[in-house]
C-alpha positions in Angstrom: 0.0 0.0 0.0 1.5 3.4 -1.0 2.4 5.9 1.7 3.9 9.4 1.1 5.2 10.1 -2.4 6.6 13.2 -4.1 4.8 14.9 -6.9 5.3 18.1 -9.0 2.5 20.6 -9.5 1.8 22.1 -12.9 3.5 25.3 -11.6 6.7 23.2 -10.9 6.5 23.0 -7.1 7.6 19.6 -5.6 5.7 18.3 -2.6 4.6 15.1 -0.9 1.1 13.6 -1.0 -0.4 10.9 1.2 -1.3 8.0 -1.2 -2.8 5.8 1.5 -6.3 4.4 1.3 -7.2 6.2 4.5 -6.4 9.6 2.9 -7.7 9.0 -0.6 -11.0 7.2 0.3 -12.2 10.4 2.0 -12.6 11.6 -1.6 -14.0 8.3 -2.8 -10.9 7.1 -4.6 -7.7 5.1 -4.1 -4.2 5.9 -5.3 -3.9 4.8 -8.9 -7.6 5.0 -9.7 -8.3 6.4 -13.2 -10.7 9.4 -13.3 -11.9 11.7 -16.0 -12.4 15.5 -15.9 -14.7 17.1 -18.5 -12.1 19.6 -19.6 -8.7 18.1 -18.7 -9.5 14.5 -19.7 -8.2 11.3 -18.1 -6.0 11.3 -15.0 -4.6 9.1 -12.3 -5.3 9.7 -8.6 -2.0 10.4 -6.9 -2.9 11.2 -3.3 -3.9 13.9 -0.8 -1.8 16.8 0.3 -2.0 19.2 3.2 -2.2 22.1 4.1 -5.9 22.0 4.1 -8.2 23.3 1.4 -9.2 26.8 2.7 -12.7 26.4 1.4 -13.5 23.3 3.4 -10.7 22.8 6.0 -9.6 19.5 4.5 -6.8 18.0 2.4 -6.6 18.4 -1.4 -6.8 15.4 -3.8 -4.1 15.6 -6.4 -4.4 13.9 -9.9 -1.8 13.4 -12.7 -3.4 14.2 -16.0 -2.4 12.2 -19.1 -1.8 15.3 -21.1 0.9 16.4 -18.6 3.0 13.2 -19.0 5.6 15.3 -21.0 6.2 17.4 -17.9 7.0 14.6 -15.4 3.4 13.8 -14.3 2.4 17.3 -13.1 -0.6 17.2 -10.8 -3.7 19.3 -10.3 -5.5 19.4 -6.9 -9.1 19.3 -6.0 -11.1 20.0 -2.8 -14.3 18.1 -2.3 -16.2 21.1 -3.5 -14.4 21.0 -6.9 -12.0 23.9 -6.4 -9.0 23.5 -8.6 -5.5 24.3 -7.3 
């Protein structure tokens, strides 16, 4: 089972996400699940990062989108209310 892993945001910032089931299942996903966004397309769930989402006081789910593979699996983050980071 995955634990902490390092990812890179689309803005080039490197940070760690919690890829455990305990963290990811709060959003209804597991690390490695495939998801699809209506604008960005297909992605892989990477994990949950903190600090908390200011809108909800919770972690942020980060996904690596297929179109970003050329930039070392850059990630985009989502709060449960859909806010994109």
